C-alpha positions as CSV (number, residue, x, y, z in Angstrom):
1,M,-0.1,-0.2,0.2
2,F,2.9,2.5,0.6
3,F,4.4,1.4,-2.7
4,L,0.8,2.1,-4.2
5,G,0.9,5.4,-2.1
6,V,3.9,6.8,-3.7
7,L,2.7,5.8,-6.9
8,G,-0.7,7.4,-6.9
9,F,0.5,10.8,-6.0
10,A,3.4,10.6,-8.8
11,V,0.2,9.4,-11.0
12,Y,-2.3,12.0,-9.9
13,G,-0.3,15.0,-8.2
14,N,-1.1,17.4,-9.8
15,E,-4.0,16.8,-12.0
16,A,-5.9,19.5,-11.0
17,L,-3.4,21.9,-12.5
18,H,-3.8,20.2,-15.8
19,F,-7.6,19.5,-15.6
20,S,-9.0,21.5,-18.6
21,C,-12.4,22.7,-19.8
22,D,-13.6,24.4,-22.9
23,P,-13.8,27.6,-22.3
24,D,-10.6,27.7,-20.7
25,K,-11.3,30.0,-17.8
26,R,-9.9,29.4,-14.0
27,E,-13.0,29.5,-12.0
28,L,-14.9,26.8,-14.4
29,N,-12.0,24.4,-14.5
30,I,-12.0,24.8,-10.4
31,F,-15.7,24.4,-10.4
32,C,-15.7,21.4,-12.9
33,Y,-12.3,19.4,-10.9
34,N,-14.4,19.9,-8.0
35,Q,-17.7,18.3,-9.1
36,F,-15.2,15.5,-11.3
37,R,-13.3,14.5,-7.7
38,P,-15.4,15.4,-4.8
39,I,-11.9,13.9,-3.1
40,T,-8.5,13.3,-4.7
41,P,-7.8,9.8,-5.2
42,Q,-4.3,10.4,-3.2
43,V,-6.6,11.5,0.4
44,F,-9.2,8.8,-0.1
45,W,-6.3,6.5,-0.3
46,A,-4.4,7.7,2.7
47,L,-7.8,7.6,4.4
48,Q,-8.4,4.0,3.7
49,L,-4.8,2.8,4.7
50,V,-5.3,4.7,8.0
51,T,-8.5,2.8,8.2
52,V,-7.8,-0.8,8.1
53,L,-4.7,-0.7,9.8
54,V,-7.0,0.6,13.1
55,P,-8.3,-2.7,13.9
56,G,-5.0,-4.6,13.8
57,A,-3.1,-1.5,15.8
58,V,-5.5,-1.9,18.3
59,F,-4.8,-5.7,18.7
60,H,-1.3,-5.2,18.7
61,L,-1.1,-2.3,21.2
62,F,-3.5,-4.3,23.7
63,A,-1.4,-7.4,23.0
64,A,2.4,-5.3,24.0
65,C,0.2,-3.8,26.9
66,K,-0.4,-7.3,28.0
67,N,2.8,-9.1,27.4
68,I,0.8,-11.4,25.1
69,D,2.8,-13.8,22.6
70,Q,1.8,-15.7,19.7
71,E,1.3,-18.7,21.6
72,E,-0.9,-17.2,24.3
73,I,-3.3,-16.1,21.1
74,L,-3.6,-19.6,20.6
75,Q,-4.0,-20.4,24.1
76,R,-7.2,-17.9,25.5
77,P,-9.7,-18.7,23.4
78,S,-10.6,-14.7,24.2
79,Y,-7.3,-13.2,22.4
80,T,-8.2,-15.8,19.6
81,V,-11.4,-13.9,19.3
82,F,-10.4,-10.7,19.9
83,Y,-7.5,-11.3,16.8
84,I,-10.3,-12.8,14.6
85,I,-12.7,-9.7,15.4
86,S,-9.7,-7.3,14.3
87,V,-9.2,-9.4,11.3
88,L,-12.8,-9.5,10.1
89,L,-13.0,-5.5,10.8
90,R,-10.2,-5.2,8.6
91,I,-11.7,-7.2,5.8
92,I,-15.3,-5.0,6.6
93,L,-13.0,-2.1,6.2
94,E,-11.6,-3.0,3.0
95,V,-14.6,-4.0,1.4
96,L,-16.5,-0.8,2.4
97,A,-13.5,1.2,0.7
98,F,-13.4,-1.0,-2.4
99,W,-17.0,-0.1,-2.8
100,L,-16.5,3.6,-1.8
101,Q,-13.7,4.0,-4.2
102,S,-15.8,2.0,-7.5
103,H,-18.5,4.8,-6.3
104,L,-16.4,7.9,-6.3
105,F,-13.7,7.1,-9.1
106,G,-15.4,4.2,-11.3
107,F,-13.4,2.0,-12.7
108,Q,-12.2,3.5,-16.0
109,V,-11.2,7.5,-16.1
110,N,-12.4,8.6,-19.4
111,P,-11.0,11.3,-21.5
112,L,-13.3,13.9,-21.3
113,Y,-15.6,14.5,-18.4
114,M,-18.7,16.6,-19.0
115,C,-19.1,18.8,-16.6
116,D,-22.6,20.6,-15.5
117,A,-21.6,24.3,-14.8
118,S,-25.4,25.7,-15.2
119,A,-24.7,26.6,-11.5
120,L,-21.8,28.6,-12.1
121,E,-22.8,30.7,-15.4
122,K,-25.9,30.8,-17.4
123,T,-24.4,31.1,-20.6
124,F,-22.6,27.2,-20.1
125,N,-25.0,24.2,-19.0
126,V,-22.9,21.3,-19.9
127,T,-19.0,22.3,-20.7
128,K,-16.8,19.5,-21.9
129,C,-13.4,19.0,-20.1
130,M,-10.0,17.1,-20.8
131,V,-8.7,14.6,-18.1
132,P,-5.0,14.1,-18.4
133,E,-3.3,10.9,-18.4
134,H,-6.7,8.8,-17.9
135,F,-4.9,5.7,-19.4
136,E,-2.7,5.9,-16.5
137,K,-4.9,6.7,-14.2
138,T,-7.3,3.6,-15.3
139,I,-4.4,1.2,-15.0
140,F,-3.9,2.7,-11.6
141,L,-7.5,2.5,-11.0
142,S,-6.9,-1.4,-11.7
143,A,-3.8,-1.9,-9.7
144,M,-5.8,0.1,-6.4
145,Y,-8.4,-2.7,-6.8
146,T,-6.3,-5.8,-7.4
147,F,-4.6,-4.7,-4.2
148,T,-7.6,-4.5,-2.0
149,V,-8.6,-7.8,-3.8
150,I,-5.4,-9.2,-2.3
151,T,-5.3,-7.8,1.0
152,V,-8.9,-9.2,1.5
153,V,-7.6,-12.3,0.8
154,L,-4.2,-12.4,2.9
155,C,-6.8,-11.3,5.6
156,V,-9.5,-14.3,5.1
157,A,-6.3,-16.7,4.9
158,E,-4.7,-15.1,8.3
159,I,-8.1,-16.3,9.9
160,F,-8.2,-19.7,8.3
161,E,-4.3,-19.7,9.3
162,I,-5.1,-19.0,13.1
163,L,-8.0,-21.4,13.0
164,C,-6.0,-24.1,12.1
165,R,-2.8,-23.3,14.4
166,R,-5.9,-23.0,16.9
167,L,-7.0,-27.0,16.3
168,D,-3.9,-28.0,15.8
169,Y,-2.9,-26.5,19.9
170,L,-6.1,-27.7,20.8
171,T,-5.5,-31.4,19.5
172,S,-2.1,-31.5,20.8
173,Q,-3.3,-30.7,24.3
């Protein structure tokens, strides 16, 4: 995610500066860009990263304060349940982020954006705006969706791993 965050700033960094509408007026460009991107992808992904990390951080903080090691998580059912709940919360947050991202940014960035500028000026109802590097952004969105799916799969695998280790621990007792 860190790697993608750095690349995201490279891909989306100055998008607002290169977003241009017809006619090319500063206030129209800003108005339409804010309509096109209610939240910048970089801010969204930073929020996603922080939000998804919180459940795991809470569990690890709890474990550090109580000096709980990996074996104790397997030995005590309450620790195992707490850990699994933290992973389930991560899965829920990742799925929610995937859904939000798909609704905010879609799956493809089109080269033209049709902006409803009727609130800004009466002479322009709908104006065309050019989206810079649309193909590059589409590829990057695909990468972000792919990494979100991979993260969810790894979280599900983590739950199965802890359950299998707990079952193995119980059968060896």
